C-alpha positions, 0 to 999 in steps of 0.5 A: 944538090941536096941529093948529095948532101944526103947521107945513105941510109945505115945499114945494121946487123940484127940478130933475129929469133922467130917462134912458130909452132909445133905444126909449123915441122909440118910444113918448115919450108913455108916456115923459112920462106915466111921467115925469108919473105919478111925480112926480103920486103924491108931490104934486109940482106939475110946471112943465115938463117936456119932451124934454131931448136925445137924445144917446150915452151915455158907458159903456153903462147896461144895454146901451145906448148912447144915451139920451133925457134928459126934464127936469123943474121941479117943486114938492114937499113936501120930505118927499116927495121921497125917496118921488121917487126910491125910485120912480125907481130902482124903475122899468124903463122909467128907466136913470137920474134925477137930482133936485136943488133947482133955488132957483138956477134962474130962475122963467122958465127953470122954466117954457119954455112953448116947451120944452113945446110942443115935445114936444107938437108933438114927441108929435102928430107922432110919433103922426100917423106912427105913425096913418099906418105902421099904415094903410099895413100894415093896407092891404099885410096886407089884401091878400095875405091875401084872396088867400091865403084862397083856396089852404089851403097843401096842396100 
């Protein structure tokens, strides 16, 4: 009988800003996955997650002068907000984070598919560039290795 008297958990819409060091640009997909994992561990439903900006910081944070900002809109039970904030504070990858209720933001802005597509395109482009660079590195390292394999290096 107590099950019928309990109200369902209150779910609110939140806006989260996540700051990563500039070095995260080398593994942008990893940064995105990190934010997604923090949110999904707390039963949050991600509405939108976009790379917001990469800019110079007003002051050094953990020795970083530049950072990459990600903006996320998500729905989560209000009881789980403390867990999200704790996970962000304990994260070694994040420099800073801020989560606010987003009742003032229109649903059209939250569901900014264009921003999500831009992020997906950038992730794809970066992975293609990394694959091309790896292939180029593999080609250049194979040639000297084959030439030097005949010599034992003791002159």
